[in-house]
C-alpha positions as CSV (number, residue, x, y, z in Angstrom):
1,M,100.1,76.2,114.5
2,S,103.8,75.8,115.2
3,A,106.1,78.3,116.8
4,N,107.6,79.1,113.4
5,G,104.1,79.9,112.0
6,W,103.4,82.2,114.9
7,L,106.8,83.9,114.4
8,Q,106.1,84.5,110.7
9,F,102.6,85.8,111.5
10,A,104.1,88.2,114.1
11,I,106.8,89.5,111.7
12,F,104.3,89.9,108.9
13,S,101.9,91.8,111.2
14,V,104.7,94.2,112.4
15,I,105.8,94.9,108.9
16,L,102.2,95.5,107.7
17,L,101.4,97.8,110.6
18,A,104.7,99.7,110.1
19,S,104.0,100.3,106.4
20,V,100.4,101.5,106.7
21,R,101.1,105.1,107.4
22,P,103.9,105.8,104.8
23,V,102.0,103.9,102.1
24,G,98.7,105.7,103.0
25,I,100.4,109.1,102.8
26,Y,102.0,108.2,99.5
27,F,98.7,107.1,98.0
28,A,96.9,110.2,99.3
29,R,99.5,112.4,97.5
30,V,99.2,110.4,94.3
31,L,95.4,110.6,94.3
32,E,95.5,114.3,95.0
33,G,97.9,114.9,92.1
34,E,100.8,116.2,94.3
35,R,104.4,115.5,93.6
36,T,106.0,112.5,95.3
37,W,109.5,111.3,95.6
38,L,108.9,108.5,93.1
39,D,107.6,110.8,90.4
40,P,111.0,111.1,88.6
41,I,111.1,107.4,88.2
42,L,107.5,106.4,87.8
43,R,106.1,109.3,85.7
44,P,108.0,108.4,82.5
45,I,106.8,104.8,82.8
46,E,103.3,105.9,83.4
47,R,103.3,108.2,80.4
48,F,104.7,105.4,78.2
49,I,102.0,103.0,79.3
50,Y,99.3,105.6,78.7
51,K,100.7,106.3,75.2
52,L,100.9,102.5,74.5
53,C,97.3,102.0,75.6
54,G,95.9,105.2,74.0
55,V,94.8,106.6,77.4
56,K,94.3,110.3,77.9
57,A,95.1,111.3,81.5
58,D,93.0,114.4,81.4
59,H,89.9,112.7,80.0
60,E,87.4,110.9,82.2
61,M,85.7,107.7,81.0
62,N,82.0,107.5,80.6
63,W,80.1,104.4,81.7
64,R,80.5,102.6,78.4
65,E,84.2,103.1,78.2
66,Y,84.5,101.9,81.8
67,A,82.4,98.8,81.2
68,Y,84.4,97.9,78.1
69,S,87.6,98.3,80.1
70,V,86.4,96.1,82.9
71,L,85.2,93.4,80.5
72,G,88.5,93.6,78.6
73,I,90.6,93.2,81.7
74,S,88.4,90.4,82.9
75,A,88.8,88.6,79.6
76,V,92.6,89.0,79.5
77,S,92.9,87.8,83.1
78,M,90.7,84.8,82.4
79,V,92.9,83.8,79.4
80,V,96.1,84.3,81.3
81,T,94.8,82.3,84.3
82,Y,93.7,79.5,82.0
83,G,97.1,79.5,80.4
84,F,98.8,79.2,83.8
85,Q,96.6,76.3,84.7
86,R,97.3,74.5,81.5
87,L,101.0,74.8,82.1
């Protein structure tokens, strides 16, 4: 590997290590349902996407709903990937 490659690897590693703690704290707050500093920006977008997809935030999925969701996402991603490859 060249010196440029090692430099890029070192810079990437430093940025990754520096971002682990703040991103981890943010994710922990999001998963616990606590308020975060991005809530005023992201909460309306999240509500819009939920309304668009017909998702109820306070309702847990059963195994059939989850299986259909995973299969649907897989099918859409397969079609999109195929489209990118054809282009």
